[in-house]
N, C-alpha and C positions, 0 to 999 in steps of 0.2 A: 291809079289807086282809087277804089270805090269809098265814098264817105258815107257812112251811116247816120241819118238823122235819128236823134234819140228823143222820146217823149218819157219824162221821168216823173212817176206819181209818188209822192211822198218826199218830204224834204227834212226828216229827222236826222237822227244819228247815221244810219245806213245811206239814207238819200244823198246826205253831204259827203260821204266816202265815195259814193258812185260818181257823184257830179266832180268831185276833184280828179278822180282817175279817168273820167271821160274826157275832161279838158286836157289832160296830159297826151292824149292820144290823136295822132293826126288824122286817123281815119275815122273818127267820130266827132259829131257835131250836135252839142246838147240844143235842141231846137226849142224845148220848152219844158217848164217845170209845174207840176200842180202841187202847190202848198196844200197844207191842212185847212187853211181858211177857205179855199176854193173848194176842196173836196167835201168840206162839211156843209156849205152854205149854198153852192151854186151847181145844181145837177145839170142844167142846160149846158154851162161850160165845160162840164166834166164829159158829157156825151159829145159835143163838138170837138172836144180835144181827142177824142178815140176815134172820130171820123175823119181827121185831118189826113189827106192824101200824102203829104210829104214826109210823114214819120215812117220810118223803116222798123223801129224796135221800141217797144214799151219796156221800160225798166220799172218793176213794181215793188216800192220798198215801204208801202203804206202798212198800217196795222193789219194784223191777220183777220179781223173781223170784216175788212174791206176785199180781201184777196178774192174771194169767188166772184164778187159783183165785177172788180175790174178785168178779171181772167176772162169773164164772160164777154165784156166788151171787146177785149183785145181779140179773142178768138173770132168774134162777129166780124170785126174789121179786117181779119185775116193777115195779120202783122205779127212778126216775130216778137218774142216775149222772153225777157229776163226777169225773174222772181226770186224773193227772200223766201226762205223756208220759216215755218211750215207752210206748204203750199195752200192749204185750206185748213178750216178750224173744226170740221165734223165730218163723218162717213157719209152722210147724205150729199153734202157739197161735193165730195170726192167721187161717188158714183155718178153725179151729174157731170162733173168734170171729165170723167173717163169717157162719157157718151160723146161729149163735144170734141175730145181728142182724137176719136176714131177717124174723122174726116180732116183732121188738121194736118196740112202739108208744109206748114212753116216750122221755123226752128222756136223751141222753148227749152231754156236752161234754168236750172234751180240752184241757187247760191248755197250748195251743201259744203262749207268751208274746207272741212278736212278731207272729204272725198276729193276735192279738186287738187289739194297737195299730194294725195296718193297718186293720182292720175298724172300728174306733172312730173314728179319725182321718181326716176327709174329704180332708186334703191327701195323706196317704199312700195312701189308696185311689186315688186319680187315677193313682199310679205304674202301676198295674195295666192302665191304658188309653193310655199313651203309646205313640204309633205310630212315634216317631223314636228309639227307644232303639238305642244301638249295641252296648252291653254292660252287664251287672250284675255287680259283684264283692261277694262275701259273705265277711267276716272273722269267724270264730268261734272263742272258745276264751278260756283264762285259764292262769294258772300254778297248777296244783295241786301243793301239798306232798306229799299223799299221796292216794291213791284205793283203794278196795275192789273197783272192777268191772274186769272184764278187756276192756272194749270202750268206752273214753272216747268215740270217735266216734259210738256207738250212742246214746249219752245226749243229744248236742249236735245231731247232725243232724236231727232232727224239726223244729227251730225253722226252719232256712232251707228245707229241703224242703217244709214245710207252706206257705211264702210261694210258693215257685216252683210247686207245683201248684196251688194255690188261685188265684193271680192270674193266671197265664200258661199253665196246662194242663201235662199230662205231657209232658216232654221228648222229642224224638225219639230221642235217644241220649245217652249220657253216657260219659265217658272218666276214668279214673284216671290223673292226671298225675304224683302223686308220692304214696308211701306209705312211711312209716319208723314202725317200733315198736321201743321199747327198754324192757326191764323192769329195774327196780331193786328193792331190798327193800321200799321203801315204796309204790312206784306203776308204773303203765304210762305211758311217754311215747309220745305219738302226733303225727304230722305226716301231714296228708292233704290233697292239692290234687285237686280235681275240675272237670272242664268239663262242661256239659250245653248241648246243641244244641237251640234252639227254632226256630220258623219264621223268624224275622226277626233274631235276635241270639243270643248266647251268654251264658251265665252261669258265671262262675268261682267256686267255693267254696273258700276255704282254711281249714283247720281245724288247730288244736293245742292241747293241753292244757298246753303248756310256754311261753305267750306271756309276755313281760314285762310287759304292760298287758293287763286283761280286755278283750275285744272282743266285740260283737254288732252289727256294722255291715254295713249294705247301701247300696252305693254305684251310683247310677243313672247311667250315662253317656249324656246325649242328643247331639244333633249339636253344640251349643255349650255345653251345660250340665252341671253335675254336681249331683246331689242325693244328700244323705247321711241315712239312718236311722240312729240310734245307739240300741240297745236299753239301753244302760246310763245313759242320761240319767235324771235323777230322775223327770222327768213319765211316763217309760216303765216306771216300776217298780211301777205299781199294777194289774197285769192280773189279779189275783185279784179285785179289785173290780169290773173290767170283766167278768170270767167270771160272778161272781154276778149282776150286772145283766143280762147275756145270758141267763141262765137264768131270772130273774124276768119277763122281758119277751117270751119266746118261749113260744108255745102248744105248739110241737112242733119240736125240732130234733135231728138226728143228725149229730154231728160224724165219726162212724166212716164214715157214708157219704160224706161229702164229702172224706175224707182216705184213702180206699182206695188211690189213686195215690201219696200221701205214703209209706205203709207199705210198699207194693209196691217203690217205688224203693228205700227204706232196706233191705230185704232183699236186692234185686238188688246193691246196693253192697256189702253184707256178703258176699255169695257172691264176688263179684270180689275182694274184699279177701283172702278166705282162700285163693283160688288165686294171687293175687299175691304173697302172703307165703310 
């Protein structure tokens, strides 16, 4: 059995979840962790870390503002990559990343939680093949007491957009139905309603980071039936495990290639929201 040596970048909430799951797996060895203290103060240690020959895969869970820099180091080291979404923070970085990705022959996987559940679950996978869909509603968000980022929607939308583009294809068009943004001392409150037009049906996406109850729901309306996926159910909370299994079971996979439309759509929405506000 091959043992994969892991270099973990970032040791916040998601970093700790990855570390815990990696330690459970017999075919992974957590070789080294770069904490925030090292990442912020010691550039030479960071570069040395990315040049270590005995690391097989870099797992990037650091803040999004660091993603492009660490992705670039990982690409240059020609090592496998697992990364938290959103993959980068702006369109310019995304274009540069696509250029780097053209010659990249290693694995790169993105932690799109809900898409991983759809890929794993045979029943959920069938949703993408239903011909009698009337519409889909997606309700995403939670109540955040505080946040440190300027674009809450940007952190959440990769989840539902990855489902849309991977299961149903790139929408023909989208429309902003509602957008409201309020700033307080401790956080930014956002309310965003979107509609996406596909060939045979529409998708309605509702996001707020000020919901009474956390929600990651996808509701499928068929002719006479309704089916619901709930990302907050306990059985759907082990996506790091699924991601690591996907990494082990694939000879080659490039999630960036399969999610180009996901991030193009995200940046198009962002551009419209800037005009809208």
